Structure formats: C-alpha cells, structure tokens
ChimeraX commands (.cxc) that place a marker at each C-alpha (Angstrom):
marker #1 position -7.98,3.35,-17.75 radius 0.5
marker #1 position -8.71,0.39,-19.13 radius 0.5
marker #1 position -6.34,-1.17,-17.38 radius 0.5
marker #1 position -6.90,-0.41,-14.60 radius 0.5
marker #1 position -10.37,-1.32,-14.59 radius 0.5
marker #1 position -9.13,-5.02,-15.93 radius 0.5
marker #1 position -7.05,-4.59,-12.37 radius 0.5
marker #1 position -10.02,-4.45,-10.26 radius 0.5
marker #1 position -12.04,-6.81,-12.46 radius 0.5
marker #1 position -9.65,-9.35,-13.14 radius 0.5
marker #1 position -6.29,-8.20,-11.27 radius 0.5
marker #1 position -4.61,-11.84,-11.37 radius 0.5
marker #1 position -5.21,-11.74,-15.28 radius 0.5
marker #1 position -4.06,-8.49,-15.85 radius 0.5
marker #1 position -1.18,-8.79,-13.54 radius 0.5
marker #1 position -0.38,-11.88,-15.90 radius 0.5
marker #1 position -0.82,-10.38,-19.29 radius 0.5
marker #1 position 0.60,-6.78,-18.41 radius 0.5
marker #1 position 4.10,-7.65,-15.77 radius 0.5
marker #1 position 6.07,-8.01,-19.08 radius 0.5
marker #1 position 5.52,-4.07,-20.21 radius 0.5
marker #1 position 4.20,-1.74,-17.67 radius 0.5
marker #1 position 3.27,1.89,-18.74 radius 0.5
marker #1 position 4.54,4.05,-16.03 radius 0.5
marker #1 position 3.44,7.16,-17.30 radius 0.5
marker #1 position -0.32,5.58,-15.59 radius 0.5
marker #1 position 1.24,4.65,-13.28 radius 0.5
marker #1 position 2.67,8.61,-12.36 radius 0.5
marker #1 position -0.32,9.40,-12.92 radius 0.5
marker #1 position -2.11,7.45,-10.51 radius 0.5
marker #1 position 0.24,8.64,-8.32 radius 0.5
marker #1 position -0.69,12.66,-8.85 radius 0.5
marker #1 position -3.90,12.16,-8.68 radius 0.5
marker #1 position -3.59,10.43,-4.78 radius 0.5
marker #1 position -1.13,13.54,-4.68 radius 0.5
marker #1 position -3.70,16.40,-5.17 radius 0.5
marker #1 position -6.15,14.57,-3.70 radius 0.5
marker #1 position -4.84,14.10,-0.52 radius 0.5
marker #1 position -3.84,18.13,-0.92 radius 0.5
marker #1 position -7.28,18.89,-0.92 radius 0.5
marker #1 position -7.83,17.02,1.62 radius 0.5
marker #1 position -5.71,18.68,3.43 radius 0.5
marker #1 position -3.89,21.78,2.92 radius 0.5
marker #1 position -5.59,23.31,0.22 radius 0.5
marker #1 position -4.46,23.50,-3.75 radius 0.5
marker #1 position -0.99,23.90,-3.71 radius 0.5
marker #1 position 2.08,22.97,-6.16 radius 0.5
marker #1 position 4.17,22.13,-3.32 radius 0.5
marker #1 position 1.66,20.62,-1.60 radius 0.5
marker #1 position 0.60,18.41,-4.30 radius 0.5
marker #1 position 4.26,16.70,-4.37 radius 0.5
marker #1 position 4.71,16.83,-1.12 radius 0.5
marker #1 position 1.75,14.37,-0.55 radius 0.5
marker #1 position 2.47,12.58,-3.68 radius 0.5
marker #1 position 6.68,12.35,-2.63 radius 0.5
marker #1 position 4.88,10.40,1.05 radius 0.5
marker #1 position 2.63,8.02,-1.05 radius 0.5
marker #1 position 5.23,7.69,-3.48 radius 0.5
marker #1 position 7.51,6.99,-0.25 radius 0.5
marker #1 position 5.26,4.43,1.11 radius 0.5
marker #1 position 4.64,2.76,-1.53 radius 0.5
marker #1 position 8.64,2.01,-2.35 radius 0.5
marker #1 position 9.05,1.21,1.46 radius 0.5
marker #1 position 6.34,-1.79,1.42 radius 0.5
marker #1 position 7.57,-2.89,-2.23 radius 0.5
marker #1 position 10.72,-2.59,-0.63 radius 0.5
marker #1 position 9.90,-4.92,2.14 radius 0.5
marker #1 position 7.21,-7.75,1.11 radius 0.5
marker #1 position 10.48,-8.55,-1.82 radius 0.5
marker #1 position 12.84,-8.59,0.61 radius 0.5
marker #1 position 10.67,-10.79,3.13 radius 0.5
marker #1 position 10.00,-12.78,-0.82 radius 0.5
marker #1 position 13.70,-13.26,-1.01 radius 0.5
marker #1 position 14.39,-13.84,2.35 radius 0.5
marker #1 position 11.80,-17.24,1.44 radius 0.5
marker #1 position 13.75,-18.06,-1.49 radius 0.5
marker #1 position 11.64,-16.90,-4.34 radius 0.5
marker #1 position 13.32,-14.37,-7.06 radius 0.5
marker #1 position 12.57,-10.81,-6.39 radius 0.5
marker #1 position 10.22,-8.65,-8.23 radius 0.5
marker #1 position 10.61,-5.22,-7.21 radius 0.5
marker #1 position 9.46,-2.81,-9.76 radius 0.5
marker #1 position 7.15,-5.36,-10.65 radius 0.5
marker #1 position 5.97,-5.55,-7.26 radius 0.5
marker #1 position 5.80,-1.19,-7.26 radius 0.5
marker #1 position 3.97,-1.25,-9.96 radius 0.5
marker #1 position 0.91,-2.97,-9.40 radius 0.5
marker #1 position 0.32,-1.81,-5.40 radius 0.5
marker #1 position 0.24,1.54,-7.13 radius 0.5
marker #1 position -2.84,0.19,-9.07 radius 0.5
marker #1 position -4.07,-1.89,-5.82 radius 0.5
marker #1 position -3.92,1.94,-3.51 radius 0.5
marker #1 position -6.11,3.57,-6.13 radius 0.5
marker #1 position -9.22,2.27,-4.98 radius 0.5
marker #1 position -7.88,4.61,-1.91 radius 0.5
marker #1 position -8.68,7.78,-3.35 radius 0.5
marker #1 position -13.12,6.60,-2.43 radius 0.5
marker #1 position -11.71,7.83,1.36 radius 0.5
marker #1 position -12.44,11.38,1.42 radius 0.5
marker #1 position -15.75,10.15,-0.17 radius 0.5
marker #1 position -16.52,7.42,3.31 radius 0.5
marker #1 position -14.62,10.69,5.24 radius 0.5
marker #1 position -17.23,12.72,3.82 radius 0.5
marker #1 position -20.16,10.74,4.98 radius 0.5
marker #1 position -18.34,9.98,7.72 radius 0.5
marker #1 position -18.79,13.35,8.92 radius 0.5
marker #1 position -22.48,13.42,8.39 radius 0.5
marker #1 position -23.13,9.55,9.41 radius 0.5
marker #1 position -21.00,8.41,12.07 radius 0.5
marker #1 position -21.19,4.92,11.14 radius 0.5
marker #1 position -22.45,4.56,8.15 radius 0.5
marker #1 position -19.17,6.46,7.17 radius 0.5
marker #1 position -17.18,3.90,9.21 radius 0.5
marker #1 position -18.44,0.76,7.63 radius 0.5
marker #1 position -17.62,2.23,4.17 radius 0.5
marker #1 position -14.42,3.64,5.59 radius 0.5
marker #1 position -13.22,0.32,6.68 radius 0.5
marker #1 position -14.46,-1.72,3.42 radius 0.5
marker #1 position -12.16,0.72,1.02 radius 0.5
marker #1 position -9.52,-0.80,3.11 radius 0.5
marker #1 position -10.75,-4.38,3.09 radius 0.5
marker #1 position -10.78,-3.52,-0.81 radius 0.5
marker #1 position -7.40,-2.33,-0.53 radius 0.5
marker #1 position -5.99,-4.93,1.46 radius 0.5
marker #1 position -7.06,-7.51,-0.88 radius 0.5
marker #1 position -6.09,-6.28,-3.76 radius 0.5
marker #1 position -2.51,-5.64,-2.31 radius 0.5
marker #1 position -3.18,-9.19,-1.29 radius 0.5
marker #1 position -3.93,-10.43,-4.39 radius 0.5
marker #1 position -1.52,-8.89,-6.17 radius 0.5
marker #1 position 1.48,-10.15,-4.31 radius 0.5
marker #1 position 0.59,-13.92,-4.46 radius 0.5
marker #1 position 0.09,-13.32,-7.97 radius 0.5
marker #1 position 2.89,-11.34,-8.96 radius 0.5
marker #1 position 5.62,-14.03,-6.16 radius 0.5
marker #1 position 3.50,-17.28,-7.48 radius 0.5
marker #1 position 3.19,-17.75,-3.14 radius 0.5
marker #1 position 1.44,-20.40,-1.39 radius 0.5
marker #1 position -1.06,-19.19,1.71 radius 0.5
marker #1 position 1.28,-20.11,3.98 radius 0.5
marker #1 position 4.18,-17.67,2.35 radius 0.5
marker #1 position 2.11,-15.50,1.78 radius 0.5
marker #1 position 1.00,-15.11,5.16 radius 0.5
marker #1 position 4.83,-15.20,6.43 radius 0.5
marker #1 position 5.42,-12.28,4.08 radius 0.5
marker #1 position 3.27,-9.89,6.05 radius 0.5
marker #1 position 3.63,-11.82,9.83 radius 0.5
marker #1 position 6.93,-11.80,10.49 radius 0.5
marker #1 position 7.64,-7.80,9.67 radius 0.5
marker #1 position 5.11,-7.02,12.08 radius 0.5
marker #1 position 6.17,-9.72,14.44 radius 0.5
marker #1 position 9.36,-8.20,13.68 radius 0.5
marker #1 position 8.08,-4.26,14.16 radius 0.5
marker #1 position 6.44,-5.68,17.79 radius 0.5
marker #1 position 9.95,-7.47,18.96 radius 0.5
marker #1 position 12.09,-4.42,17.74 radius 0.5
marker #1 position 9.99,-1.74,19.57 radius 0.5
marker #1 position 9.48,-3.82,23.05 radius 0.5
marker #1 position 13.69,-3.81,22.17 radius 0.5
marker #1 position 13.36,-0.06,22.18 radius 0.5
marker #1 position 11.35,0.03,24.91 radius 0.5
marker #1 position 13.50,-1.76,27.47 radius 0.5
marker #1 position 16.48,-0.56,26.60 radius 0.5
marker #1 position 15.16,2.63,27.49 radius 0.5
marker #1 position 13.55,2.14,30.10 radius 0.5
marker #1 position 16.89,0.60,31.42 radius 0.5
marker #1 position 18.61,4.23,30.41 radius 0.5
marker #1 position 16.15,6.02,32.82 radius 0.5
marker #1 position 16.41,3.77,35.44 radius 0.5
marker #1 position 20.01,3.80,35.72 radius 0.5
marker #1 position 20.66,7.55,35.48 radius 0.5
marker link #1:1,2 radius 0.2
marker link #1:2,3 radius 0.2
marker link #1:3,4 radius 0.2
marker link #1:4,5 radius 0.2
marker link #1:5,6 radius 0.2
marker link #1:6,7 radius 0.2
marker link #1:7,8 radius 0.2
marker link #1:8,9 radius 0.2
marker link #1:9,10 radius 0.2
marker link #1:10,11 radius 0.2
marker link #1:11,12 radius 0.2
marker link #1:12,13 radius 0.2
marker link #1:13,14 radius 0.2
marker link #1:14,15 radius 0.2
marker link #1:15,16 radius 0.2
marker link #1:16,17 radius 0.2
marker link #1:17,18 radius 0.2
marker link #1:18,19 radius 0.2
marker link #1:19,20 radius 0.2
marker link #1:20,21 radius 0.2
marker link #1:21,22 radius 0.2
marker link #1:22,23 radius 0.2
marker link #1:23,24 radius 0.2
marker link #1:24,25 radius 0.2
marker link #1:25,26 radius 0.2
marker link #1:26,27 radius 0.2
marker link #1:27,28 radius 0.2
marker link #1:28,29 radius 0.2
marker link #1:29,30 radius 0.2
marker link #1:30,31 radius 0.2
marker link #1:31,32 radius 0.2
marker link #1:32,33 radius 0.2
marker link #1:33,34 radius 0.2
marker link #1:34,35 radius 0.2
marker link #1:35,36 radius 0.2
marker link #1:36,37 radius 0.2
marker link #1:37,38 radius 0.2
marker link #1:38,39 radius 0.2
marker link #1:39,40 radius 0.2
marker link #1:40,41 radius 0.2
marker link #1:41,42 radius 0.2
marker link #1:42,43 radius 0.2
marker link #1:43,44 radius 0.2
marker link #1:44,45 radius 0.2
marker link #1:45,46 radius 0.2
marker link #1:46,47 radius 0.2
marker link #1:47,48 radius 0.2
marker link #1:48,49 radius 0.2
marker link #1:49,50 radius 0.2
marker link #1:50,51 radius 0.2
marker link #1:51,52 radius 0.2
marker link #1:52,53 radius 0.2
marker link #1:53,54 radius 0.2
marker link #1:54,55 radius 0.2
marker link #1:55,56 radius 0.2
marker link #1:56,57 radius 0.2
marker link #1:57,58 radius 0.2
marker link #1:58,59 radius 0.2
marker link #1:59,60 radius 0.2
marker link #1:60,61 radius 0.2
marker link #1:61,62 radius 0.2
marker link #1:62,63 radius 0.2
marker link #1:63,64 radius 0.2
marker link #1:64,65 radius 0.2
marker link #1:65,66 radius 0.2
marker link #1:66,67 radius 0.2
marker link #1:67,68 radius 0.2
marker link #1:68,69 radius 0.2
marker link #1:69,70 radius 0.2
marker link #1:70,71 radius 0.2
marker link #1:71,72 radius 0.2
marker link #1:72,73 radius 0.2
marker link #1:73,74 radius 0.2
marker link #1:74,75 radius 0.2
marker link #1:75,76 radius 0.2
marker link #1:76,77 radius 0.2
marker link #1:77,78 radius 0.2
marker link #1:78,79 radius 0.2
marker link #1:79,80 radius 0.2
marker link #1:80,81 radius 0.2
marker link #1:81,82 radius 0.2
marker link #1:82,83 radius 0.2
marker link #1:83,84 radius 0.2
marker link #1:84,85 radius 0.2
marker link #1:85,86 radius 0.2
marker link #1:86,87 radius 0.2
marker link #1:87,88 radius 0.2
marker link #1:88,89 radius 0.2
marker link #1:89,90 radius 0.2
marker link #1:90,91 radius 0.2
marker link #1:91,92 radius 0.2
marker link #1:92,93 radius 0.2
marker link #1:93,94 radius 0.2
marker link #1:94,95 radius 0.2
marker link #1:95,96 radius 0.2
marker link #1:96,97 radius 0.2
marker link #1:97,98 radius 0.2
marker link #1:98,99 radius 0.2
marker link #1:99,100 radius 0.2
marker link #1:100,101 radius 0.2
marker link #1:101,102 radius 0.2
marker link #1:102,103 radius 0.2
marker link #1:103,104 radius 0.2
marker link #1:104,105 radius 0.2
marker link #1:105,106 radius 0.2
marker link #1:106,107 radius 0.2
marker link #1:107,108 radius 0.2
marker link #1:108,109 radius 0.2
marker link #1:109,110 radius 0.2
marker link #1:110,111 radius 0.2
marker link #1:111,112 radius 0.2
marker link #1:112,113 radius 0.2
marker link #1:113,114 radius 0.2
marker link #1:114,115 radius 0.2
marker link #1:115,116 radius 0.2
marker link #1:116,117 radius 0.2
marker link #1:117,118 radius 0.2
marker link #1:118,119 radius 0.2
marker link #1:119,120 radius 0.2
marker link #1:120,121 radius 0.2
marker link #1:121,122 radius 0.2
marker link #1:122,123 radius 0.2
marker link #1:123,124 radius 0.2
marker link #1:124,125 radius 0.2
marker link #1:125,126 radius 0.2
marker link #1:126,127 radius 0.2
marker link #1:127,128 radius 0.2
marker link #1:128,129 radius 0.2
marker link #1:129,130 radius 0.2
marker link #1:130,131 radius 0.2
marker link #1:131,132 radius 0.2
marker link #1:132,133 radius 0.2
marker link #1:133,134 radius 0.2
marker link #1:134,135 radius 0.2
marker link #1:135,136 radius 0.2
marker link #1:136,137 radius 0.2
marker link #1:137,138 radius 0.2
marker link #1:138,139 radius 0.2
marker link #1:139,140 radius 0.2
marker link #1:140,141 radius 0.2
marker link #1:141,142 radius 0.2
marker link #1:142,143 radius 0.2
marker link #1:143,144 radius 0.2
marker link #1:144,145 radius 0.2
marker link #1:145,146 radius 0.2
marker link #1:146,147 radius 0.2
marker link #1:147,148 radius 0.2
marker link #1:148,149 radius 0.2
marker link #1:149,150 radius 0.2
marker link #1:150,151 radius 0.2
marker link #1:151,152 radius 0.2
marker link #1:152,153 radius 0.2
marker link #1:153,154 radius 0.2
marker link #1:154,155 radius 0.2
marker link #1:155,156 radius 0.2
marker link #1:156,157 radius 0.2
marker link #1:157,158 radius 0.2
marker link #1:158,159 radius 0.2
marker link #1:159,160 radius 0.2
marker link #1:160,161 radius 0.2
marker link #1:161,162 radius 0.2
marker link #1:162,163 radius 0.2
marker link #1:163,164 radius 0.2
marker link #1:164,165 radius 0.2
marker link #1:165,166 radius 0.2
marker link #1:166,167 radius 0.2
marker link #1:167,168 radius 0.2
marker link #1:168,169 radius 0.2
marker link #1:169,170 radius 0.2
marker link #1:170,171 radius 0.2
view
C-alpha cells in the first residue's frame, strides 16, 4: 500500500522508480477490491458477481491502455502497453470513492454531484499524468492522444448513422 500512497503523493517519481519492477499481485488485488465494491453497489456480494464486475473493469482498463498505446505508437513513440496498463490500475483506485459520493448524492444532491465530479476529475488528472510520465509525451502529443480517438469515434458514429439512414430510406 506504500506504493499506492507514493503514486498518489508523487506519481511521476513513483512511476520512474517502480516501472521496471511491477507488483502485479497488488494490481490484481486492486481489481478484486473494485469488483467487490461494484458488486456491493449493485446485485450483491456473490463470487460470480464479483468476478463479472472485476472482468468488466479489467476489460475497460485493457481497452483504454490499448487505445492509448496504439495512439502513442502512431505518433512514433515506443510502446509501453504493460506499463500503461499497470499504472492505469493504480489511477483507477481513486474511483473506489464513488460509492461514498453516491451515498452523499442521495442525501444532498448538489454536494454529492460536486464530490462525484471531483473524484472523476482527480482520476482524469492521474490518468493524464500517468500517460505523460510513462510515454514521456509533451503537451501537444498528450492532447492528440486523447482527442484523435474521440474524433475518430464521432466520425465513425456519423458514418454509421448515415449508412443506417441511407439503408432505411432506400427500403
């Protein structure tokens, strides 16, 4: 847990010091805790439910790491998929606070919304700092790493929507 504390207090220094030797057992523990918290929030505590929530969260982390790594490689940087995936797991631990924010939201809507938004802001900050440190990106490369996939998704949605509309109108 000292590694997690070091990550949140000095993310750049911790990533530099510990990227060569990853503690995957700790990463899997984080995944298990996230699965338990998600299961408690939803359907209830069951081995299958916890495993399903952990699997969904792991899939999301892998997908996010794949997209980021692919974008960085397209920009000519060296791929660091394992390192990116490892540290994104650390960044996601801040989302463990979301159930508390939702409980606050049920009592005081405005305060709960601000707390929830703040948690997502802290998570986003740590994701950006992690990617910047792992890949040694400058500000413009970092912005491109996030903006290009979003624009690609928007363009693909528009194209698929236009094709669907064309098919509907031609029938």
